[in-house]
Jmol script that loads the backbone (N, CA, C; Angstrom):
load data "model"
ATOM      1  N   UNK A   1      12.294 -26.858 -29.745  1.00  0.00           N
ATOM      2  CA  UNK A   1      11.463 -27.022 -28.539  1.00  0.00           C
ATOM      3  C   UNK A   1      10.039 -26.717 -28.876  1.00  0.00           C
ATOM      4  N   UNK A   2       9.088 -27.484 -28.371  1.00  0.00           N
ATOM      5  CA  UNK A   2       7.678 -27.250 -28.744  1.00  0.00           C
ATOM      6  C   UNK A   2       7.153 -25.958 -28.056  1.00  0.00           C
ATOM      7  N   UNK A   3       6.226 -25.353 -28.749  1.00  0.00           N
ATOM      8  CA  UNK A   3       5.606 -24.127 -28.206  1.00  0.00           C
ATOM      9  C   UNK A   3       4.789 -24.441 -26.978  1.00  0.00           C
ATOM     10  N   UNK A   4       4.251 -25.681 -26.905  1.00  0.00           N
ATOM     11  CA  UNK A   4       3.439 -26.003 -25.704  1.00  0.00           C
ATOM     12  C   UNK A   4       4.316 -26.027 -24.459  1.00  0.00           C
ATOM     13  N   UNK A   5       5.550 -26.569 -24.625  1.00  0.00           N
ATOM     14  CA  UNK A   5       6.457 -26.622 -23.455  1.00  0.00           C
ATOM     15  C   UNK A   5       6.867 -25.225 -23.044  1.00  0.00           C
ATOM     16  N   UNK A   6       7.183 -24.374 -23.992  1.00  0.00           N
ATOM     17  CA  UNK A   6       7.561 -22.982 -23.655  1.00  0.00           C
ATOM     18  C   UNK A   6       6.435 -22.262 -22.972  1.00  0.00           C
ATOM     19  N   UNK A   7       5.236 -22.487 -23.472  1.00  0.00           N
ATOM     20  CA  UNK A   7       4.037 -21.862 -22.819  1.00  0.00           C
ATOM     21  C   UNK A   7       3.899 -22.316 -21.345  1.00  0.00           C
ATOM     22  N   UNK A   8       4.089 -23.589 -21.117  1.00  0.00           N
ATOM     23  CA  UNK A   8       4.033 -24.162 -19.746  1.00  0.00           C
ATOM     24  C   UNK A   8       5.106 -23.528 -18.852  1.00  0.00           C
ATOM     25  N   UNK A   9       6.316 -23.457 -19.414  1.00  0.00           N
ATOM     26  CA  UNK A   9       7.404 -22.871 -18.671  1.00  0.00           C
ATOM     27  C   UNK A   9       7.154 -21.378 -18.333  1.00  0.00           C
ATOM     28  N   UNK A  10       6.611 -20.667 -19.334  1.00  0.00           N
ATOM     29  CA  UNK A  10       6.259 -19.253 -19.099  1.00  0.00           C
ATOM     30  C   UNK A  10       5.196 -19.127 -17.983  1.00  0.00           C
ATOM     31  N   UNK A  11       4.203 -19.969 -18.032  1.00  0.00           N
ATOM     32  CA  UNK A  11       3.137 -19.936 -17.014  1.00  0.00           C
ATOM     33  C   UNK A  11       3.714 -20.287 -15.666  1.00  0.00           C
ATOM     34  N   UNK A  12       4.533 -21.279 -15.533  1.00  0.00           N
ATOM     35  CA  UNK A  12       5.116 -21.659 -14.244  1.00  0.00           C
ATOM     36  C   UNK A  12       6.013 -20.547 -13.682  1.00  0.00           C
ATOM     37  N   UNK A  13       6.823 -19.995 -14.556  1.00  0.00           N
ATOM     38  CA  UNK A  13       7.715 -18.900 -14.149  1.00  0.00           C
ATOM     39  C   UNK A  13       6.901 -17.684 -13.670  1.00  0.00           C
ATOM     40  N   UNK A  14       5.826 -17.343 -14.404  1.00  0.00           N
ATOM     41  CA  UNK A  14       5.029 -16.216 -14.015  1.00  0.00           C
ATOM     42  C   UNK A  14       4.402 -16.436 -12.609  1.00  0.00           C
ATOM     43  N   UNK A  15       3.912 -17.651 -12.380  1.00  0.00           N
ATOM     44  CA  UNK A  15       3.315 -17.906 -11.061  1.00  0.00           C
ATOM     45  C   UNK A  15       4.386 -17.832  -9.950  1.00  0.00           C
ATOM     46  N   UNK A  16       5.492 -18.461 -10.152  1.00  0.00           N
ATOM     47  CA  UNK A  16       6.542 -18.487  -9.116  1.00  0.00           C
ATOM     48  C   UNK A  16       7.163 -17.142  -8.862  1.00  0.00           C
ATOM     49  N   UNK A  17       7.433 -16.396  -9.913  1.00  0.00           N
ATOM     50  CA  UNK A  17       8.071 -15.073  -9.695  1.00  0.00           C
ATOM     51  C   UNK A  17       7.070 -14.104  -9.088  1.00  0.00           C
ATOM     52  N   UNK A  18       5.841 -14.226  -9.471  1.00  0.00           N
ATOM     53  CA  UNK A  18       4.750 -13.386  -8.825  1.00  0.00           C
ATOM     54  C   UNK A  18       4.756 -13.642  -7.329  1.00  0.00           C
ATOM     55  N   UNK A  19       4.682 -14.884  -6.920  1.00  0.00           N
ATOM     56  CA  UNK A  19       4.682 -15.256  -5.521  1.00  0.00           C
ATOM     57  C   UNK A  19       5.877 -14.696  -4.775  1.00  0.00           C
ATOM     58  N   UNK A  20       7.030 -14.805  -5.382  1.00  0.00           N
ATOM     59  CA  UNK A  20       8.236 -14.369  -4.729  1.00  0.00           C
ATOM     60  C   UNK A  20       8.239 -12.830  -4.548  1.00  0.00           C
ATOM     61  N   UNK A  21       7.906 -12.108  -5.679  1.00  0.00           N
ATOM     62  CA  UNK A  21       7.927 -10.643  -5.618  1.00  0.00           C
ATOM     63  C   UNK A  21       6.923 -10.130  -4.585  1.00  0.00           C
ATOM     64  N   UNK A  22       5.749 -10.654  -4.557  1.00  0.00           N
ATOM     65  CA  UNK A  22       4.688 -10.114  -3.693  1.00  0.00           C
ATOM     66  C   UNK A  22       4.801 -10.609  -2.250  1.00  0.00           C
ATOM     67  N   UNK A  23       5.474 -11.729  -2.051  1.00  0.00           N
ATOM     68  CA  UNK A  23       5.633 -12.271  -0.694  1.00  0.00           C
ATOM     69  C   UNK A  23       6.895 -11.693  -0.012  1.00  0.00           C
ATOM     70  N   UNK A  24       7.957 -11.561  -0.783  1.00  0.00           N
ATOM     71  CA  UNK A  24       9.278 -11.287  -0.143  1.00  0.00           C
ATOM     72  C   UNK A  24       9.772  -9.871  -0.294  1.00  0.00           C
ATOM     73  N   UNK A  25       9.143  -9.037  -1.079  1.00  0.00           N
ATOM     74  CA  UNK A  25       9.678  -7.707  -1.328  1.00  0.00           C
ATOM     75  C   UNK A  25       8.656  -6.625  -0.885  1.00  0.00           C
ATOM     76  N   UNK A  26       9.203  -5.656  -0.156  1.00  0.00           N
ATOM     77  CA  UNK A  26       8.397  -4.563   0.327  1.00  0.00           C
ATOM     78  C   UNK A  26       8.579  -3.363  -0.593  1.00  0.00           C
ATOM     79  N   UNK A  27       7.482  -2.755  -0.979  1.00  0.00           N
ATOM     80  CA  UNK A  27       7.492  -1.533  -1.764  1.00  0.00           C
ATOM     81  C   UNK A  27       6.383  -0.654  -1.321  1.00  0.00           C
ATOM     82  N   UNK A  28       6.430   0.600  -1.683  1.00  0.00           N
ATOM     83  CA  UNK A  28       5.494   1.581  -1.230  1.00  0.00           C
ATOM     84  C   UNK A  28       4.038   1.174  -1.447  1.00  0.00           C
ATOM     85  N   UNK A  29       3.134   1.401  -0.498  1.00  0.00           N
ATOM     86  CA  UNK A  29       1.732   1.026  -0.660  1.00  0.00           C
ATOM     87  C   UNK A  29       0.995   1.810  -1.759  1.00  0.00           C
ATOM     88  N   UNK A  30       1.580   2.927  -2.179  1.00  0.00           N
ATOM     89  CA  UNK A  30       0.937   3.709  -3.244  1.00  0.00           C
ATOM     90  C   UNK A  30       1.400   3.288  -4.642  1.00  0.00           C
ATOM     91  N   UNK A  31       2.112   2.186  -4.724  1.00  0.00           N
ATOM     92  CA  UNK A  31       2.676   1.702  -5.995  1.00  0.00           C
ATOM     93  C   UNK A  31       2.016   0.333  -6.290  1.00  0.00           C
ATOM     94  N   UNK A  32       1.501   0.157  -7.490  1.00  0.00           N
ATOM     95  CA  UNK A  32       0.926  -1.132  -7.920  1.00  0.00           C
ATOM     96  C   UNK A  32       1.929  -1.753  -8.881  1.00  0.00           C
ATOM     97  N   UNK A  33       2.425  -2.952  -8.574  1.00  0.00           N
ATOM     98  CA  UNK A  33       3.328  -3.680  -9.395  1.00  0.00           C
ATOM     99  C   UNK A  33       2.601  -4.915  -9.939  1.00  0.00           C
ATOM    100  N   UNK A  34       2.661  -5.096 -11.254  1.00  0.00           N
ATOM    101  CA  UNK A  34       2.022  -6.229 -11.890  1.00  0.00           C
ATOM    102  C   UNK A  34       2.991  -6.942 -12.793  1.00  0.00           C
ATOM    103  N   UNK A  35       3.094  -8.248 -12.687  1.00  0.00           N
ATOM    104  CA  UNK A  35       3.828  -9.034 -13.577  1.00  0.00           C
ATOM    105  C   UNK A  35       2.861  -9.374 -14.775  1.00  0.00           C
ATOM    106  N   UNK A  36       3.146  -8.811 -15.930  1.00  0.00           N
ATOM    107  CA  UNK A  36       2.172  -8.934 -17.020  1.00  0.00           C
ATOM    108  C   UNK A  36       2.380 -10.167 -17.859  1.00  0.00           C
ATOM    109  N   UNK A  37       3.596 -10.556 -18.117  1.00  0.00           N
ATOM    110  CA  UNK A  37       3.869 -11.783 -18.877  1.00  0.00           C
ATOM    111  C   UNK A  37       5.323 -12.200 -18.806  1.00  0.00           C
ATOM    112  N   UNK A  38       5.587 -13.400 -19.223  1.00  0.00           N
ATOM    113  CA  UNK A  38       6.961 -13.912 -19.263  1.00  0.00           C
ATOM    114  C   UNK A  38       7.198 -14.485 -20.645  1.00  0.00           C
ATOM    115  N   UNK A  39       8.291 -14.089 -21.279  1.00  0.00           N
ATOM    116  CA  UNK A  39       8.734 -14.658 -22.601  1.00  0.00           C
ATOM    117  C   UNK A  39       9.972 -15.377 -22.440  1.00  0.00           C
ATOM    118  N   UNK A  40       9.978 -16.703 -22.620  1.00  0.00           N
ATOM    119  CA  UNK A  40      11.165 -17.519 -22.536  1.00  0.00           C
ATOM    120  C   UNK A  40      11.725 -17.777 -23.919  1.00  0.00           C
ATOM    121  N   UNK A  41      12.995 -17.798 -24.057  1.00  0.00           N
ATOM    122  CA  UNK A  41      13.594 -18.129 -25.369  1.00  0.00           C
ATOM    123  C   UNK A  41      13.373 -19.578 -25.709  1.00  0.00           C
ATOM    124  N   UNK A  42      13.466 -19.893 -27.005  1.00  0.00           N
ATOM    125  CA  UNK A  42      13.185 -21.267 -27.486  1.00  0.00           C
ATOM    126  C   UNK A  42      14.112 -22.284 -26.837  1.00  0.00           C
ATOM    127  N   UNK A  43      15.346 -21.900 -26.507  1.00  0.00           N
ATOM    128  CA  UNK A  43      16.268 -22.859 -25.901  1.00  0.00           C
ATOM    129  C   UNK A  43      16.213 -22.866 -24.324  1.00  0.00           C
ATOM    130  N   UNK A  44      15.230 -22.123 -23.793  1.00  0.00           N
ATOM    131  CA  UNK A  44      14.950 -22.121 -22.343  1.00  0.00           C
ATOM    132  C   UNK A  44      16.168 -21.569 -21.508  1.00  0.00           C
ATOM    133  N   UNK A  45      16.974 -20.760 -22.131  1.00  0.00           N
ATOM    134  CA  UNK A  45      18.146 -20.193 -21.425  1.00  0.00           C
ATOM    135  C   UNK A  45      17.772 -18.915 -20.697  1.00  0.00           C
ATOM    136  N   UNK A  46      16.929 -18.066 -21.276  1.00  0.00           N
ATOM    137  CA  UNK A  46      16.620 -16.741 -20.702  1.00  0.00           C
ATOM    138  C   UNK A  46      15.095 -16.507 -20.752  1.00  0.00           C
ATOM    139  N   UNK A  47      14.640 -15.863 -19.707  1.00  0.00           N
ATOM    140  CA  UNK A  47      13.209 -15.457 -19.623  1.00  0.00           C
ATOM    141  C   UNK A  47      13.100 -14.006 -19.313  1.00  0.00           C
ATOM    142  N   UNK A  48      12.393 -13.285 -20.194  1.00  0.00           N
ATOM    143  CA  UNK A  48      12.139 -11.855 -19.972  1.00  0.00           C
ATOM    144  C   UNK A  48      10.839 -11.783 -19.145  1.00  0.00           C
ATOM    145  N   UNK A  49      10.886 -11.125 -18.005  1.00  0.00           N
ATOM    146  CA  UNK A  49       9.712 -10.943 -17.151  1.00  0.00           C
ATOM    147  C   UNK A  49       9.303  -9.471 -17.306  1.00  0.00           C
ATOM    148  N   UNK A  50       8.082  -9.300 -17.826  1.00  0.00           N
ATOM    149  CA  UNK A  50       7.558  -7.972 -18.083  1.00  0.00           C
ATOM    150  C   UNK A  50       6.806  -7.474 -16.878  1.00  0.00           C
ATOM    151  N   UNK A  51       7.185  -6.335 -16.421  1.00  0.00           N
ATOM    152  CA  UNK A  51       6.658  -5.688 -15.192  1.00  0.00           C
ATOM    153  C   UNK A  51       5.960  -4.400 -15.573  1.00  0.00           C
ATOM    154  N   UNK A  52       4.740  -4.246 -15.052  1.00  0.00           N
ATOM    155  CA  UNK A  52       4.000  -3.002 -15.249  1.00  0.00           C
ATOM    156  C   UNK A  52       3.878  -2.340 -13.875  1.00  0.00           C
ATOM    157  N   UNK A  53       4.122  -1.033 -13.795  1.00  0.00           N
ATOM    158  CA  UNK A  53       4.095  -0.300 -12.555  1.00  0.00           C
ATOM    159  C   UNK A  53       3.168   0.921 -12.672  1.00  0.00           C
ATOM    160  N   UNK A  54       2.325   1.090 -11.649  1.00  0.00           N
ATOM    161  CA  UNK A  54       1.472   2.271 -11.621  1.00  0.00           C
ATOM    162  C   UNK A  54       1.681   2.948 -10.307  1.00  0.00           C
ATOM    163  N   UNK A  55       1.981   4.205 -10.237  1.00  0.00           N
ATOM    164  CA  UNK A  55       2.115   5.144 -11.342  1.00  0.00           C
ATOM    165  C   UNK A  55       3.365   4.898 -12.147  1.00  0.00           C
ATOM    166  N   UNK A  56       3.313   5.303 -13.428  1.00  0.00           N
ATOM    167  CA  UNK A  56       4.359   5.026 -14.392  1.00  0.00           C
ATOM    168  C   UNK A  56       5.696   5.632 -14.018  1.00  0.00           C
ATOM    169  N   UNK A  57       5.708   6.733 -13.305  1.00  0.00           N
ATOM    170  CA  UNK A  57       6.973   7.396 -12.963  1.00  0.00           C
ATOM    171  C   UNK A  57       7.753   6.598 -11.919  1.00  0.00           C
ATOM    172  N   UNK A  58       7.176   5.595 -11.284  1.00  0.00           N
ATOM    173  CA  UNK A  58       7.901   4.741 -10.313  1.00  0.00           C
ATOM    174  C   UNK A  58       8.442   3.457 -10.936  1.00  0.00           C
ATOM    175  N   UNK A  59       8.195   3.263 -12.251  1.00  0.00           N
ATOM    176  CA  UNK A  59       8.577   2.054 -12.927  1.00  0.00           C
ATOM    177  C   UNK A  59      10.092   1.776 -12.915  1.00  0.00           C
ATOM    178  N   UNK A  60      10.885   2.830 -13.254  1.00  0.00           N
ATOM    179  CA  UNK A  60      12.325   2.648 -13.327  1.00  0.00           C
ATOM    180  C   UNK A  60      12.864   2.310 -11.884  1.00  0.00           C
ATOM    181  N   UNK A  61      12.317   2.911 -10.872  1.00  0.00           N
ATOM    182  CA  UNK A  61      12.736   2.649  -9.514  1.00  0.00           C
ATOM    183  C   UNK A  61      12.430   1.190  -9.115  1.00  0.00           C
ATOM    184  N   UNK A  62      11.279   0.683  -9.533  1.00  0.00           N
ATOM    185  CA  UNK A  62      10.914  -0.705  -9.205  1.00  0.00           C
ATOM    186  C   UNK A  62      11.779  -1.699  -9.996  1.00  0.00           C
ATOM    187  N   UNK A  63      12.065  -1.416 -11.251  1.00  0.00           N
ATOM    188  CA  UNK A  63      12.895  -2.299 -12.054  1.00  0.00           C
ATOM    189  C   UNK A  63      14.262  -2.392 -11.441  1.00  0.00           C
ATOM    190  N   UNK A  64      14.805  -1.221 -11.023  1.00  0.00           N
ATOM    191  CA  UNK A  64      16.113  -1.189 -10.364  1.00  0.00           C
ATOM    192  C   UNK A  64      16.159  -2.028  -9.114  1.00  0.00           C
ATOM    193  N   UNK A  65      15.074  -1.892  -8.295  1.00  0.00           N
ATOM    194  CA  UNK A  65      14.972  -2.679  -7.075  1.00  0.00           C
ATOM    195  C   UNK A  65      14.926  -4.198  -7.371  1.00  0.00           C
ATOM    196  N   UNK A  66      14.184  -4.583  -8.379  1.00  0.00           N
ATOM    197  CA  UNK A  66      14.155  -5.979  -8.778  1.00  0.00           C
ATOM    198  C   UNK A  66      15.450  -6.462  -9.311  1.00  0.00           C
ATOM    199  N   UNK A  67      16.138  -5.616 -10.153  1.00  0.00           N
ATOM    200  CA  UNK A  67      17.414  -6.005 -10.676  1.00  0.00           C
ATOM    201  C   UNK A  67      18.451  -6.135  -9.555  1.00  0.00           C
ATOM    202  N   UNK A  68      18.329  -5.299  -8.557  1.00  0.00           N
ATOM    203  CA  UNK A  68      19.263  -5.325  -7.428  1.00  0.00           C
ATOM    204  C   UNK A  68      19.134  -6.652  -6.632  1.00  0.00           C
ATOM    205  N   UNK A  69      17.913  -7.219  -6.643  1.00  0.00           N
ATOM    206  CA  UNK A  69      17.618  -8.464  -5.929  1.00  0.00           C
ATOM    207  C   UNK A  69      17.482  -9.654  -6.822  1.00  0.00           C
ATOM    208  N   UNK A  70      17.949  -9.534  -8.082  1.00  0.00           N
ATOM    209  CA  UNK A  70      17.747 -10.585  -9.042  1.00  0.00           C
ATOM    210  C   UNK A  70      18.412 -11.909  -8.590  1.00  0.00           C
ATOM    211  N   UNK A  71      19.543 -11.857  -7.941  1.00  0.00           N
ATOM    212  CA  UNK A  71      20.173 -13.125  -7.536  1.00  0.00           C
ATOM    213  C   UNK A  71      19.286 -13.867  -6.552  1.00  0.00           C
ATOM    214  N   UNK A  72      18.728 -13.199  -5.567  1.00  0.00           N
ATOM    215  CA  UNK A  72      17.846 -13.879  -4.604  1.00  0.00           C
ATOM    216  C   UNK A  72      16.635 -14.407  -5.272  1.00  0.00           C
ATOM    217  N   UNK A  73      16.029 -13.617  -6.165  1.00  0.00           N
ATOM    218  CA  UNK A  73      14.833 -14.068  -6.889  1.00  0.00           C
ATOM    219  C   UNK A  73      15.153 -15.303  -7.695  1.00  0.00           C
ATOM    220  N   UNK A  74      16.260 -15.295  -8.422  1.00  0.00           N
ATOM    221  CA  UNK A  74      16.671 -16.434  -9.260  1.00  0.00           C
ATOM    222  C   UNK A  74      16.927 -17.652  -8.401  1.00  0.00           C
ATOM    223  N   UNK A  75      17.576 -17.541  -7.282  1.00  0.00           N
ATOM    224  CA  UNK A  75      17.804 -18.686  -6.405  1.00  0.00           C
ATOM    225  C   UNK A  75      16.476 -19.318  -5.903  1.00  0.00           C
ATOM    226  N   UNK A  76      15.521 -18.510  -5.536  1.00  0.00           N
ATOM    227  CA  UNK A  76      14.250 -18.978  -5.088  1.00  0.00           C
ATOM    228  C   UNK A  76      13.500 -19.683  -6.224  1.00  0.00           C
ATOM    229  N   UNK A  77      13.597 -19.112  -7.450  1.00  0.00           N
ATOM    230  CA  UNK A  77      12.971 -19.751  -8.581  1.00  0.00           C
ATOM    231  C   UNK A  77      13.673 -21.111  -8.841  1.00  0.00           C
ATOM    232  N   UNK A  78      14.957 -21.129  -8.782  1.00  0.00           N
ATOM    233  CA  UNK A  78      15.718 -22.338  -9.029  1.00  0.00           C
ATOM    234  C   UNK A  78      15.347 -23.443  -8.063  1.00  0.00           C
ATOM    235  N   UNK A  79      15.049 -23.094  -6.808  1.00  0.00           N
ATOM    236  CA  UNK A  79      14.671 -24.102  -5.787  1.00  0.00           C
ATOM    237  C   UNK A  79      13.273 -24.661  -6.068  1.00  0.00           C
ATOM    238  N   UNK A  80      12.350 -23.817  -6.537  1.00  0.00           N
ATOM    239  CA  UNK A  80      10.978 -24.266  -6.696  1.00  0.00           C
ATOM    240  C   UNK A  80      10.722 -24.975  -8.017  1.00  0.00           C
ATOM    241  N   UNK A  81      11.434 -24.655  -9.062  1.00  0.00           N
ATOM    242  CA  UNK A  81      11.181 -25.199 -10.374  1.00  0.00           C
ATOM    243  C   UNK A  81      11.715 -26.645 -10.461  1.00  0.00           C
ATOM    244  N   UNK A  82      11.016 -27.554 -11.030  1.00  0.00           N
ATOM    245  CA  UNK A  82      11.477 -28.927 -11.161  1.00  0.00           C
ATOM    246  C   UNK A  82      11.926 -29.169 -12.626  1.00  0.00           C
ATOM    247  N   UNK A  83      12.848 -28.371 -13.073  1.00  0.00           N
ATOM    248  CA  UNK A  83      13.371 -28.508 -14.411  1.00  0.00           C
ATOM    249  C   UNK A  83      14.800 -28.037 -14.431  1.00  0.00           C
ATOM    250  N   UNK A  84      15.580 -28.492 -15.377  1.00  0.00           N
ATOM    251  CA  UNK A  84      16.973 -28.024 -15.550  1.00  0.00           C
ATOM    252  C   UNK A  84      17.179 -27.861 -17.020  1.00  0.00           C
ATOM    253  N   UNK A  85      17.797 -26.814 -17.503  1.00  0.00           N
ATOM    254  CA  UNK A  85      18.179 -25.680 -16.690  1.00  0.00           C
ATOM    255  C   UNK A  85      16.961 -24.746 -16.451  1.00  0.00           C
ATOM    256  N   UNK A  86      17.013 -24.001 -15.415  1.00  0.00           N
ATOM    257  CA  UNK A  86      15.973 -22.974 -15.133  1.00  0.00           C
ATOM    258  C   UNK A  86      16.392 -21.708 -15.908  1.00  0.00           C
ATOM    259  N   UNK A  87      15.493 -21.163 -16.684  1.00  0.00           N
ATOM    260  CA  UNK A  87      15.840 -19.953 -17.441  1.00  0.00           C
ATOM    261  C   UNK A  87      16.378 -18.836 -16.595  1.00  0.00           C
ATOM    262  N   UNK A  88      17.360 -18.094 -17.042  1.00  0.00           N
ATOM    263  CA  UNK A  88      17.913 -16.921 -16.346  1.00  0.00           C
ATOM    264  C   UNK A  88      16.890 -15.779 -16.490  1.00  0.00           C
ATOM    265  N   UNK A  89      16.552 -15.151 -15.397  1.00  0.00           N
ATOM    266  CA  UNK A  89      15.507 -14.122 -15.349  1.00  0.00           C
ATOM    267  C   UNK A  89      16.065 -12.755 -15.699  1.00  0.00           C
ATOM    268  N   UNK A  90      15.308 -12.002 -16.466  1.00  0.00           N
ATOM    269  CA  UNK A  90      15.688 -10.576 -16.804  1.00  0.00           C
ATOM    270  C   UNK A  90      14.398  -9.803 -16.716  1.00  0.00           C
ATOM    271  N   UNK A  91      14.358  -8.722 -15.876  1.00  0.00           N
ATOM    272  CA  UNK A  91      13.199  -7.898 -15.727  1.00  0.00           C
ATOM    273  C   UNK A  91      13.199  -6.795 -16.739  1.00  0.00           C
ATOM    274  N   UNK A  92      12.035  -6.576 -17.353  1.00  0.00           N
ATOM    275  CA  UNK A  92      11.855  -5.588 -18.397  1.00  0.00           C
ATOM    276  C   UNK A  92      10.525  -4.817 -18.095  1.00  0.00           C
ATOM    277  N   UNK A  93      10.615  -3.496 -18.324  1.00  0.00           N
ATOM    278  CA  UNK A  93       9.413  -2.635 -18.157  1.00  0.00           C
ATOM    279  C   UNK A  93       8.456  -2.917 -19.274  1.00  0.00           C
ATOM    280  N   UNK A  94       7.198  -3.221 -18.927  1.00  0.00           N
ATOM    281  CA  UNK A  94       6.185  -3.456 -19.947  1.00  0.00           C
ATOM    282  C   UNK A  94       5.597  -2.134 -20.387  1.00  0.00           C
ATOM    283  N   UNK A  95       5.817  -1.757 -21.617  1.00  0.00           N
ATOM    284  CA  UNK A  95       5.392  -0.421 -22.092  1.00  0.00           C
ATOM    285  C   UNK A  95       3.941  -0.491 -22.694  1.00  0.00           C
ATOM    286  N   UNK A  96       3.404  -1.671 -22.843  1.00  0.00           N
ATOM    287  CA  UNK A  96       2.119  -1.805 -23.501  1.00  0.00           C
ATOM    288  C   UNK A  96       1.021  -1.041 -22.745  1.00  0.00           C
ATOM    289  N   UNK A  97       0.988  -1.217 -21.413  1.00  0.00           N
ATOM    290  CA  UNK A  97      -0.049  -0.579 -20.614  1.00  0.00           C
ATOM    291  C   UNK A  97       0.069   0.917 -20.627  1.00  0.00           C
ATOM    292  N   UNK A  98       1.285   1.437 -20.530  1.00  0.00           N
ATOM    293  CA  UNK A  98       1.477   2.873 -20.538  1.00  0.00           C
ATOM    294  C   UNK A  98       1.086   3.478 -21.924  1.00  0.00           C
ATOM    295  N   UNK A  99       1.411   2.728 -22.963  1.00  0.00           N
ATOM    296  CA  UNK A  99       0.972   3.181 -24.280  1.00  0.00           C
ATOM    297  C   UNK A  99      -0.525   3.214 -24.421  1.00  0.00           C
ATOM    298  N   UNK A 100      -1.154   2.134 -23.903  1.00  0.00           N
ATOM    299  CA  UNK A 100      -2.615   2.040 -23.968  1.00  0.00           C
ATOM    300  C   UNK A 100      -3.261   3.210 -23.175  1.00  0.00           C
ATOM    301  N   UNK A 101      -2.666   3.556 -22.046  1.00  0.00           N
ATOM    302  CA  UNK A 101      -3.158   4.697 -21.248  1.00  0.00           C
ATOM    303  C   UNK A 101      -3.060   5.961 -22.041  1.00  0.00           C
ATOM    304  N   UNK A 102      -1.956   6.160 -22.749  1.00  0.00           N
ATOM    305  CA  UNK A 102      -1.788   7.378 -23.518  1.00  0.00           C
ATOM    306  C   UNK A 102      -2.794   7.442 -24.661  1.00  0.00           C
ATOM    307  N   UNK A 103      -3.003   6.341 -25.326  1.00  0.00           N
ATOM    308  CA  UNK A 103      -3.991   6.276 -26.417  1.00  0.00           C
ATOM    309  C   UNK A 103      -5.371   6.539 -25.874  1.00  0.00           C
ATOM    310  N   UNK A 104      -5.711   5.963 -24.758  1.00  0.00           N
ATOM    311  CA  UNK A 104      -7.004   6.204 -24.097  1.00  0.00           C
ATOM    312  C   UNK A 104      -7.225   7.700 -23.799  1.00  0.00           C
ATOM    313  N   UNK A 105      -6.147   8.325 -23.288  1.00  0.00           N
ATOM    314  CA  UNK A 105      -6.184   9.769 -22.977  1.00  0.00           C
ATOM    315  C   UNK A 105      -6.411  10.593 -24.227  1.00  0.00           C
ATOM    316  N   UNK A 106      -5.704  10.231 -25.289  1.00  0.00           N
ATOM    317  CA  UNK A 106      -5.825  10.971 -26.558  1.00  0.00           C
ATOM    318  C   UNK A 106      -7.234  10.884 -27.138  1.00  0.00           C
ATOM    319  N   UNK A 107      -7.801   9.637 -27.057  1.00  0.00           N
ATOM    320  CA  UNK A 107      -9.171   9.428 -27.557  1.00  0.00           C
ATOM    321  C   UNK A 107     -10.150  10.203 -26.700  1.00  0.00           C
ATOM    322  N   UNK A 108      -9.960  10.239 -25.434  1.00  0.00           N
ATOM    323  CA  UNK A 108     -10.836  10.982 -24.540  1.00  0.00           C
ATOM    324  C   UNK A 108     -10.786  12.536 -24.866  1.00  0.00           C
ATOM    325  N   UNK A 109      -9.592  13.026 -25.077  1.00  0.00           N
ATOM    326  CA  UNK A 109      -9.447  14.432 -25.460  1.00  0.00           C
ATOM    327  C   UNK A 109     -10.109  14.729 -26.801  1.00  0.00           C
ATOM    328  N   UNK A 110      -9.906  13.856 -27.747  1.00  0.00           N
ATOM    329  CA  UNK A 110     -10.512  14.021 -29.076  1.00  0.00           C
ATOM    330  C   UNK A 110     -12.008  14.035 -28.978  1.00  0.00           C
ATOM    331  N   UNK A 111     -12.565  13.120 -28.238  1.00  0.00           N
ATOM    332  CA  UNK A 111     -13.984  13.034 -28.037  1.00  0.00           C
ATOM    333  C   UNK A 111     -14.533  14.291 -27.395  1.00  0.00           C
ATOM    334  N   UNK A 112     -13.876  14.818 -26.417  1.00  0.00           N
ATOM    335  CA  UNK A 112     -14.306  16.054 -25.718  1.00  0.00           C
ATOM    336  C   UNK A 112     -14.167  17.244 -26.627  1.00  0.00           C
ATOM    337  N   UNK A 113     -13.180  17.339 -27.504  1.00  0.00           N
ATOM    338  CA  UNK A 113     -12.967  18.436 -28.427  1.00  0.00           C
ATOM    339  C   UNK A 113     -14.068  18.458 -29.470  1.00  0.00           C
ATOM    340  N   UNK A 114     -14.567  17.278 -29.863  1.00  0.00           N
ATOM    341  CA  UNK A 114     -15.631  17.193 -30.862  1.00  0.00           C
ATOM    342  C   UNK A 114     -16.975  17.672 -30.287  1.00  0.00           C
ATOM    343  N   UNK A 115     -17.135  17.538 -28.947  1.00  0.00           N
ATOM    344  CA  UNK A 115     -18.354  17.983 -28.309  1.00  0.00           C
ATOM    345  C   UNK A 115     -18.443  19.487 -28.278  1.00  0.00           C
ATOM    346  N   UNK A 116     -17.293  20.135 -28.197  1.00  0.00           N
ATOM    347  CA  UNK A 116     -17.257  21.610 -28.045  1.00  0.00           C
ATOM    348  C   UNK A 116     -17.492  22.289 -29.345  1.00  0.00           C
TER     349      UNK A 116
END
end "model"
wireframe off; spacefill off
backbone 0.3
color backbone group
């Protein structure tokens, strides 16, 4: 399968799943949920949807909530996508942003220690 097609599918899935999550699901107003990227397998069977949550301690709770509603989300995606087969969705916690935050914090601490 061409990389261009996979990129288009990733982009479409990202848009559709974002709309569904933010339109149809209620979560606490003090939680920021971001769909960071979608990685679809080469055979278009499965798509990993990477979710970033702030604050980080609420991430597991949000992933569980999304996994609990995966059937409804998948059905809505199936109805809106004009392709067959529609990749099966799997939600994954995106650890890149939390790692970046930790690195930023360490750099800030190191910079302040050098000033002292």
